[in-house]
C-alpha positions as CSV (number, residue, x, y, z in Angstrom):
1,X,16.4,39.7,-17.4
2,X,13.1,39.4,-16.1
3,X,9.9,37.8,-18.2
4,X,6.3,36.3,-17.4
5,X,6.9,34.0,-14.6
6,X,7.0,30.2,-16.1
7,X,3.1,29.1,-16.4
8,X,2.1,26.0,-14.2
9,X,2.9,22.5,-14.8
10,X,-0.7,20.6,-16.4
11,X,-0.2,17.4,-15.1
12,X,-1.6,15.1,-17.5
13,X,-2.4,11.2,-17.0
14,X,-3.7,9.2,-19.7
15,X,-4.7,12.2,-21.4
16,X,-5.9,13.9,-19.0
17,X,-5.3,16.9,-16.6
18,X,-4.7,15.4,-13.0
19,X,-7.8,16.7,-11.3
20,X,-6.9,20.1,-8.9
21,X,-8.5,18.4,-6.2
22,X,-6.3,15.8,-5.4
23,X,-3.5,17.0,-3.1
24,X,-1.3,15.3,-0.6
25,X,-3.4,15.5,2.0
26,X,-5.8,13.7,0.2
27,X,-3.0,11.4,-0.5
28,X,-2.2,11.3,3.4
29,X,-5.8,11.2,3.8
30,X,-5.7,7.6,1.2
31,X,-2.6,6.2,2.7
32,X,-3.6,6.6,5.9
33,X,-7.4,4.9,6.2
34,X,-6.1,2.4,3.4
35,X,-3.7,1.0,6.1
36,X,-5.6,1.4,9.0
37,X,-7.9,-0.6,7.7
38,X,-5.5,-3.6,6.3
39,X,-3.7,-3.5,9.5
40,X,-7.1,-5.1,11.5
41,X,-7.9,-7.7,8.5
42,X,-7.8,-10.7,9.4
43,X,-5.8,-11.8,6.0
44,X,-3.4,-8.5,5.3
45,X,-2.8,-8.1,9.1
46,X,-0.8,-10.3,10.2
47,X,1.0,-10.2,7.0
48,X,1.8,-6.8,7.5
49,X,2.3,-6.6,11.0
50,X,4.7,-9.5,10.7
51,X,6.7,-7.4,8.4
52,X,6.6,-4.4,9.9
53,X,7.0,-3.8,13.1
54,X,4.7,-1.0,15.3
55,X,7.8,1.3,16.1
56,X,8.8,1.4,12.1
57,X,4.4,2.1,10.9
58,X,5.0,6.2,10.6
59,X,8.1,6.0,8.5
60,X,6.2,2.8,6.0
61,X,2.9,5.4,5.5
62,X,5.2,8.2,5.0
63,X,6.9,5.8,2.2
64,X,3.7,5.0,1.2
65,X,2.7,8.9,1.1
66,X,5.5,9.2,-0.8
67,X,5.0,6.6,-3.4
68,X,1.6,7.8,-4.7
69,X,2.6,11.0,-4.5
70,X,5.4,10.3,-6.9
71,X,2.7,8.2,-8.6
72,X,0.2,10.8,-9.3
73,X,0.9,13.9,-8.4
74,X,4.3,13.4,-10.6
75,X,6.3,14.5,-7.5
76,X,10.0,12.7,-7.0
77,X,9.3,12.3,-3.4
78,X,9.5,8.3,-3.8
79,X,12.8,7.0,-5.8
80,X,12.5,3.1,-4.0
81,X,11.9,-0.1,-5.8
82,X,8.2,-1.9,-4.6
83,X,8.6,-4.9,-6.1
84,X,11.4,-6.8,-3.7
85,X,9.9,-6.6,-0.2
86,X,6.8,-8.1,-2.2
87,X,8.5,-10.6,-3.5
88,X,9.8,-11.9,-0.4
89,X,6.9,-12.7,1.4
90,X,6.3,-16.3,0.8
91,X,3.0,-17.2,0.0
92,X,1.3,-13.9,-1.5
93,X,-1.1,-15.0,-3.2
94,X,-4.6,-13.6,-5.8
95,X,-6.5,-14.1,-2.4
96,X,-4.1,-11.2,-0.6
97,X,-3.7,-8.6,-4.0
98,X,-8.0,-9.3,-4.3
99,X,-8.5,-8.0,-0.7
100,X,-6.0,-5.4,-0.8
101,X,-7.0,-4.3,-3.6
102,X,-11.1,-4.7,-2.3
103,X,-9.8,-2.6,0.7
104,X,-8.0,0.0,-1.1
105,X,-11.1,0.5,-3.2
106,X,-13.6,1.1,-0.2
107,X,-10.3,3.9,1.4
108,X,-10.2,6.0,-2.6
109,X,-14.4,6.1,-2.8
110,X,-14.8,7.0,0.7
111,X,-12.3,9.9,0.7
112,X,-12.2,11.3,-2.7
113,X,-14.4,11.9,-5.7
114,X,-15.0,9.8,-8.2
115,X,-12.4,10.7,-11.0
116,X,-9.6,11.0,-8.4
117,X,-11.1,7.1,-6.7
118,X,-10.6,6.3,-10.3
119,X,-7.8,7.3,-11.0
120,X,-6.3,5.8,-8.1
121,X,-7.6,2.7,-8.5
122,X,-6.6,2.4,-11.9
123,X,-2.9,2.7,-10.9
124,X,-3.8,0.0,-8.0
125,X,-5.0,-2.4,-10.0
126,X,-2.2,-2.0,-12.5
127,X,0.2,-2.3,-9.6
128,X,-1.0,-5.5,-8.5
129,X,-1.2,-7.4,-12.0
130,X,2.8,-6.3,-12.5
131,X,3.2,-7.4,-8.9
132,X,1.4,-10.5,-9.3
133,X,3.1,-11.4,-13.3
134,X,6.3,-10.7,-11.2
135,X,5.9,-13.0,-8.0
136,X,5.0,-15.7,-10.7
137,X,7.6,-15.4,-12.7
138,X,10.2,-15.3,-9.9
139,X,8.6,-18.4,-8.5
140,X,9.3,-19.9,-11.8
141,X,5.0,-19.6,-12.4
142,X,3.4,-19.7,-15.6
143,X,3.3,-16.3,-15.4
144,X,0.5,-16.2,-18.4
145,X,-1.7,-18.0,-16.3
146,X,-1.6,-15.0,-14.3
147,X,-4.9,-12.6,-15.0
148,X,-5.8,-8.9,-14.1
149,X,-8.3,-8.5,-11.2
150,X,-10.5,-6.0,-12.9
151,X,-12.5,-3.4,-10.6
152,X,-15.8,-5.3,-11.3
153,X,-14.4,-8.5,-9.1
154,X,-13.7,-6.0,-6.4
């Protein structure tokens, strides 16, 4: 039986429809631009380059595109567990997350319109806080002392 085609699904995030301009190409541009800067950073570069071999960067970038596609576009491209690799990095502290977020903010603001930039950054801030809490808990530190990093402080 033929009927009308199913309407396209509207993605809603935090009660607002996802901006139509956000697509896979924009996710790719954000991820690749961001990690291009991170790899050169004097604080973060040694960590990332120490844990990801040069030959593994294309796969890592593809995984990060999958992650952000799943996070914002609600695709099913990512089914991994992003926390465990971060738990395995000794010495990961607030300063690292703050620098990561600063680079991420720059990348999204350079690449995306304001509403999409806000969406990306909001998710990144939440993820960073969640990771910081998990790291503190995993290390036996007082997770109640972990305060969010706010966009205005970047």
